[in-house]
C-alpha positions as a printed NumPy array, in Angstrom:
array([[ 10.024,  35.567, -35.637],
       [ 10.366,  31.986, -36.873],
       [  7.328,  30.906, -34.872],
       [  5.186,  33.675, -36.41 ],
       [  6.314,  32.735, -39.919],
       [  5.456,  29.102, -39.248],
       [  1.971,  29.974, -37.903],
       [  1.285,  32.166, -40.967],
       [  2.413,  29.37 , -43.253],
       [  0.135,  26.835, -41.518],
       [ -2.799,  29.277, -41.713],
       [ -2.141,  29.787, -45.425],
       [ -2.147,  26.006, -46.008],
       [ -5.373,  25.691, -44.003],
       [ -7.106,  28.361, -46.087],
       [ -6.099,  26.651, -49.332],
       [ -7.133,  23.152, -48.239],
       [-10.373,  24.157, -46.47 ],
       [-12.667,  23.172, -49.405],
       [-10.911,  19.82 , -49.702],
       [-11.237,  19.242, -45.948],
       [-14.949,  20.122, -46.033],
       [-15.513,  17.708, -48.932],
       [-13.925,  14.727, -47.18 ],
       [-15.509,  15.657, -43.853],
       [-18.909,  15.608, -45.548],
       [-18.369,  12.006, -46.614],
       [-18.833,  10.973, -42.956],
       [-21.987,  13.002, -42.422],
       [-24.139,   9.854, -42.665],
       [-22.67 ,   8.416, -39.473],
       [-25.115,   8.622, -36.546],
       [-24.098,  10.048, -33.184],
       [-23.526,   7.1  , -30.87 ],
       [-24.272,   7.781, -27.205],
       [-21.804,   5.238, -25.894],
       [-21.214,   7.193, -22.711],
       [-24.951,   7.375, -22.031],
       [-25.232,   3.605, -22.398],
       [-22.438,   3.052, -19.911],
       [-23.946,   5.54 , -17.46 ],
       [-27.335,   3.805, -17.693],
       [-25.73 ,   0.416, -17.125],
       [-23.831,   1.693, -14.088],
       [-27.022,   3.213, -12.652],
       [-28.864,  -0.075, -13.151],
       [-26.011,  -2.085, -11.659],
       [-25.79 ,   0.209,  -8.649],
       [-29.485,   0.673,  -7.918],
       [-31.684,  -1.921,  -9.626],
       [-29.619,  -5.068, -10.134],
       [-30.527,  -7.996,  -7.837],
       [-28.514,  -7.948,  -4.603],
       [-26.581,  -4.88 ,  -5.765],
       [-27.061,  -2.923,  -2.531],
       [-25.98 ,  -5.676,  -0.109],
       [-23.066,  -6.604,  -2.395],
       [-21.604,  -3.112,  -2.664],
       [-22.328,  -2.295,   0.979],
       [-20.675,  -5.542,   2.083],
       [-17.648,  -4.969,  -0.142],
       [-17.344,  -1.385,   1.117],
       [-17.502,  -2.539,   4.733],
       [-14.964,  -5.317,   4.141],
       [-12.396,  -3.046,   2.498],
       [-12.815,  -0.355,   5.153],
       [-12.471,  -2.987,   7.897],
       [ -9.248,  -4.422,   6.462],
       [ -7.655,  -1.042,   5.748],
       [ -8.725,   0.862,   8.884],
       [ -9.536,  -1.67 ,  11.586],
       [ -6.803,  -4.198,  10.85 ],
       [ -3.758,  -2.708,   9.152],
       [ -3.967,   0.929,  10.247],
       [ -5.154,   0.192,  13.794],
       [ -2.335,  -2.286,  14.365],
       [  0.276,   0.045,  12.876],
       [ -0.885,   2.959,  15.025],
       [ -0.639,   0.847,  18.189],
       [  3.095,   0.413,  17.619],
       [  5.368,   3.272,  18.76 ],
       [  7.344,   4.675,  15.805],
       [ 10.74 ,   3.648,  17.229],
       [  9.558,   0.053,  17.738],
       [  8.088,   0.003,  14.226],
       [ 11.362,   1.287,  12.777],
       [ 13.504,  -1.194,  14.718],
       [ 11.208,  -4.097,  13.799],
       [ 11.357,  -3.334,  10.083],
       [ 15.113,  -2.809,  10.298],
       [ 15.509,  -6.203,  11.98 ],
       [ 13.306,  -7.8  ,   9.319],
       [ 15.454,  -6.251,   6.593],
       [ 18.59 ,  -7.575,   8.268],
       [ 17.122, -11.079,   8.581],
       [ 16.152, -11.075,   4.93 ],
       [ 19.588,  -9.88 ,   3.801],
       [ 22.074, -10.803,   6.553],
       [ 25.086, -10.39 ,   4.276],
       [ 24.226,  -6.843,   3.261],
       [ 23.845,  -3.818,   5.514],
       [ 22.506,  -1.541,   2.789],
       [ 18.836,  -2.456,   3.156],
       [ 18.738,  -2.286,   6.994],
       [ 20.472,   1.103,   6.901],
       [ 18.05 ,   2.358,   4.272],
       [ 15.042,   1.185,   6.281],
       [ 16.305,   2.638,   9.556],
       [ 17.329,   6.077,   8.368],
       [ 14.547,   6.342,   5.781],
       [ 11.821,   5.745,   8.349],
       [ 13.564,   8.057,  10.829],
       [ 13.485,  10.783,   8.184],
       [  9.75 ,  10.268,   7.604],
       [  9.14 ,  10.541,  11.353],
       [ 11.338,  13.611,  11.702],
       [  9.534,  15.652,   9.038],
       [  6.099,  14.814,  10.453],
       [  4.674,  12.413,   7.875],
       [  4.599,   9.288,  10.015],
       [  0.821,   8.957,  10.322],
       [  0.326,   9.751,   6.642],
       [  2.885,   7.067,   5.811],
       [  0.992,   4.525,   7.944],
       [ -2.273,   5.364,   6.152],
       [ -0.623,   5.009,   2.755],
       [  1.026,   1.74 ,   3.776],
       [ -2.317,   0.384,   5.025],
       [ -4.029,   1.208,   1.742],
       [ -1.207,  -0.321,  -0.307],
       [ -1.219,  -3.531,   1.738],
       [ -5.007,  -3.79 ,   1.508],
       [ -4.976,  -3.323,  -2.276],
       [ -2.081,  -5.769,  -2.644],
       [ -3.767,  -8.393,  -0.467],
       [ -6.987,  -8.221,  -2.481],
       [ -5.024,  -8.282,  -5.754],
       [ -3.182, -11.435,  -4.651],
       [ -6.354, -13.161,  -3.428],
       [ -8.069, -12.521,  -6.769],
       [ -5.092, -12.484,  -9.127],
       [ -3.236, -15.695,  -8.277],
       [ -6.293, -17.994,  -8.702],
       [ -7.085, -16.321, -12.037],
       [ -3.459, -16.796, -13.111],
       [ -3.605, -20.478, -12.148],
       [ -6.847, -20.866, -14.082],
       [ -5.249, -19.219, -17.137],
       [ -2.265, -21.564, -16.927],
       [ -4.537, -24.607, -16.88 ],
       [ -7.018, -23.532, -19.544],
       [ -6.054, -21.979, -22.884],
       [ -9.614, -20.757, -23.468],
       [ -9.578, -18.817, -20.204],
       [ -6.183, -17.413, -21.135],
       [ -7.503, -16.249, -24.525],
       [-10.438, -14.505, -22.813],
       [ -8.588, -12.955, -19.864],
       [ -5.506, -11.722, -21.755],
       [ -7.349,  -8.963, -23.702],
       [ -9.02 ,  -7.883, -20.46 ],
       [ -5.612,  -7.554, -18.814],
       [ -4.327,  -5.623, -21.844],
       [ -7.264,  -3.247, -21.499],
       [ -6.652,  -2.816, -17.764],
       [ -2.967,  -2.045, -18.247],
       [ -3.359,   0.401, -21.136],
       [ -6.204,   2.419, -19.609],
       [ -4.953,   5.74 , -18.15 ],
       [ -4.711,   5.589, -14.375],
       [ -7.087,   8.505, -13.78 ],
       [ -9.903,   6.698, -15.608],
       [-10.073,   4.059, -12.87 ],
       [-11.221,   6.721, -10.425],
       [-14.534,   7.173, -12.271],
       [-16.087,   3.693, -11.748],
       [-14.647,   3.542,  -8.24 ],
       [-16.428,   6.763,  -7.273],
       [-19.584,   5.723,  -9.146],
       [-19.964,   2.545,  -7.1  ],
       [-18.331,   3.441,  -3.78 ],
       [-18.497,   7.25 ,  -3.518],
       [-15.386,   9.166,  -2.435],
       [-13.018,   7.986,   0.295],
       [-10.493,   5.267,   1.01 ],
       [-12.678,   2.441,  -0.319],
       [-12.779,   3.981,  -3.792],
       [ -9.008,   4.451,  -3.663],
       [ -8.451,   0.804,  -2.758],
       [-10.832,  -0.439,  -5.465],
       [ -9.141,   1.69 ,  -8.135],
       [ -5.739,   0.482,  -6.905],
       [ -6.81 ,  -3.165,  -7.106],
       [ -8.032,  -2.807, -10.69 ],
       [ -4.9  ,  -0.915, -11.683],
       [ -2.381,  -3.117,  -9.858],
       [ -3.746,  -6.654, -10.266],
       [ -2.706,  -7.502, -13.89 ],
       [  1.004,  -8.182, -13.148],
       [  0.093, -10.78 , -10.517],
       [ -2.285, -12.523, -12.933],
       [  0.126, -12.437, -15.87 ],
       [  3.21 , -13.601, -14.007],
       [  1.349, -16.358, -12.15 ],
       [  0.207, -17.705, -15.496],
       [  3.703, -17.294, -16.952],
       [  5.456, -18.902, -13.993],
       [  3.274, -22.013, -14.025],
       [  3.55 , -22.41 , -17.793],
       [  7.344, -22.179, -17.561],
       [  7.627, -25.154, -15.2  ],
       [  9.755, -27.74 , -17.08 ],
       [  7.725, -30.435, -18.814],
       [ 10.027, -33.1  , -17.366],
       [  8.958, -32.208, -13.826],
       [  5.287, -32.339, -14.772],
       [  5.765, -35.743, -16.41 ],
       [  7.689, -37.004, -13.397],
       [  4.921, -35.949, -11.02 ],
       [  2.348, -37.608, -13.283],
       [  4.368, -40.816, -13.353],
       [  4.305, -40.935,  -9.546],
       [  0.534, -40.659,  -9.576],
       [  0.195, -37.08 ,  -8.338],
       [ -3.273, -35.579,  -8.372],
       [ -3.764, -32.19 , -10.08 ],
       [ -3.953, -30.557,  -6.645],
       [ -0.723, -32.203,  -5.474],
       [  0.991, -31.277,  -8.729],
       [ -0.086, -27.659,  -8.339],
       [  0.937, -27.19 ,  -4.695],
       [  4.073, -29.364,  -4.628],
       [  5.532, -28.82 ,  -8.101],
       [  4.105, -25.933, -10.103],
       [  3.66 , -23.219,  -7.459],
       [  7.045, -23.836,  -5.76 ],
       [  8.809, -23.767,  -9.123],
       [  6.905, -20.62 , -10.162],
       [  7.495, -18.801,  -6.849],
       [ 10.169, -16.468,  -8.209],
       [  8.041, -15.354, -11.133],
       [  4.912, -14.971,  -8.998],
       [  6.777, -12.868,  -6.435],
       [  8.026, -10.632,  -9.237],
       [  4.389, -10.041, -10.136],
       [  3.537,  -9.284,  -6.504],
       [  6.403,  -6.796,  -6.394],
       [  5.042,  -4.992,  -9.449],
       [  1.553,  -5.03 ,  -7.938],
       [  2.825,  -3.337,  -4.77 ],
       [  4.535,  -0.605,  -6.77 ],
       [  1.48 ,   0.004,  -8.947],
       [ -0.794,   0.038,  -5.9  ],
       [  1.414,   2.675,  -4.277],
       [  1.295,   4.878,  -7.359],
       [ -2.486,   4.534,  -7.629],
       [ -3.052,   5.254,  -3.925],
       [ -1.276,   8.574,  -4.467],
       [ -3.44 ,   9.406,  -7.487],
       [ -6.545,   8.386,  -5.52 ],
       [ -6.008,  11.408,  -3.259],
       [ -8.097,  13.209,  -5.89 ],
       [-11.168,  11.249,  -4.699],
       [-10.64 ,  11.708,  -0.977],
       [ -8.08 ,   9.055,  -0.067],
       [ -5.932,  10.026,   2.91 ],
       [ -2.194,   9.54 ,   3.285],
       [  0.882,  11.024,   1.684],
       [ -0.946,  11.29 ,  -1.632],
       [ -3.262,  13.911,  -0.179],
       [ -0.261,  16.009,   0.855],
       [  1.079,  15.767,  -2.696],
       [ -2.324,  16.781,  -4.057],
       [ -2.505,  19.766,  -1.711],
       [  1.046,  20.79 ,  -2.578],
       [  0.282,  20.779,  -6.302],
       [ -2.923,  22.777,  -5.807],
       [ -1.214,  25.372,  -3.626],
       [  2.088,  25.399,  -5.513],
       [  3.744,  24.592,  -2.187],
       [  7.276,  23.495,  -3.041],
       [  8.193,  22.645,   0.549],
       [  5.211,  20.363,   1.154],
       [  5.555,  18.759,  -2.272],
       [  9.236,  17.995,  -1.792],
       [  8.733,  16.539,   1.695],
       [  5.776,  14.367,   0.622],
       [  7.642,  13.268,  -2.488],
       [ 10.699,  12.223,  -0.499],
       [  8.488,  10.191,   1.864],
       [  6.862,   8.425,  -1.085],
       [ 10.233,   7.624,  -2.626],
       [ 11.513,   6.202,   0.661],
       [  8.395,   4.092,   1.165],
       [  8.492,   2.831,  -2.42 ],
       [ 12.163,   1.84 ,  -2.195],
       [ 11.642,   0.062,   1.134],
       [  8.652,  -1.917,  -0.156],
       [ 10.46 ,  -2.769,  -3.377],
       [ 13.655,  -3.951,  -1.671],
       [ 11.823,  -5.936,   1.007],
       [  9.706,  -7.828,  -1.517],
       [ 12.774,  -8.504,  -3.651],
       [ 14.578,  -9.791,  -0.564],
       [ 11.689, -12.178,   0.138],
       [ 12.161, -13.573,  -3.355],
       [ 15.889, -14.29 ,  -3.066],
       [ 17.153, -17.837,  -2.449],
       [ 18.085, -18.5  ,   1.141],
       [ 21.703, -19.229,   0.244],
       [ 22.055, -16.029,  -1.786]])
C-alpha cells in the first residue's frame, strides 16, 4: 500500500518535471561521444600483438608464473603427505609462538578439518597461487617502496597509481589479466598481484620514512654509505611496518585468487564459484569454511613472524 503510493507520487513528480529535465539535458547535447573504451581496446591489441618484443615478454612471463605456481610450490606441496604437512605447520606455529598453544591448535585441527572434508588438494592449489602472487608482489613492491621513500618525486607519481589500484573494483582486474594471458592460473596470479601489491609498497615507504632522524644522522656521522644505511638501519627499523604490509598483501591475494575462479583459476575458489552457480549450500559452506581456516592460518603465521623474539 505505502510502496504503491510512493511509486505513484514519484511518477507524478516525474511527469511534472519532464519538460525541465529535457531542457537541462539538451544543454549537454553538444558533447561528442568519446570512445574511451575503444581507445583502450586498440592499445591493448597493439601492446599484445604489435609492440616490439611483446610476444616473447608475455610468453616468458606466463611461463615463469606457471613454473613458480605449478612446478615449484604446488609440486613440492603435493609431494608431502597431508599428515606430515599438518605436523610441520603445527610445529612451525609452535616455534613462532612457544608461549601460546592457540595457534598450533588452530593449525592442527583446522588443517585436519580441510583434509577430512576432501578439500586438501584444492587448498594446496589455492595456497600455491597465494604464495606465488605474494612472492611477486614482494619482489616488485618492496623496491618500489624503497624508491618512494628516497625520492619525493617518485612518491608523488606512484601514490596516485596506488590509489587507483586500491579503489578499482576487484572484478575489473580480471579483464586485463584475461586480455594479456588468456584464462587460467596465470591470469589469476597476475590479477592478484595487481590487486594485492599496494599495501607492500605503501607500508615499505611508510616504514622507511618513519625511521628516527637521529639514527639516520648517527649512521651518516659514522660514514655509512647509502647501501649500508638502507640494509643496516632503515630496513631493520622498518621491518615491523613492512611485514604488516606483507600480511595485508597475503590476505588480499587470497581474496583475489577466490574471485579469479571466474576466469578459470583452480582451487577452493572454483568450488565457491560452482556452489554459487548451482545454489549448492553444502558445497558453499564447506568451501567457505576451508577459506576461512586458510585465511586465519596465513594471517596468524605472518603476524607471528613479525613479533619480537622476546614477546
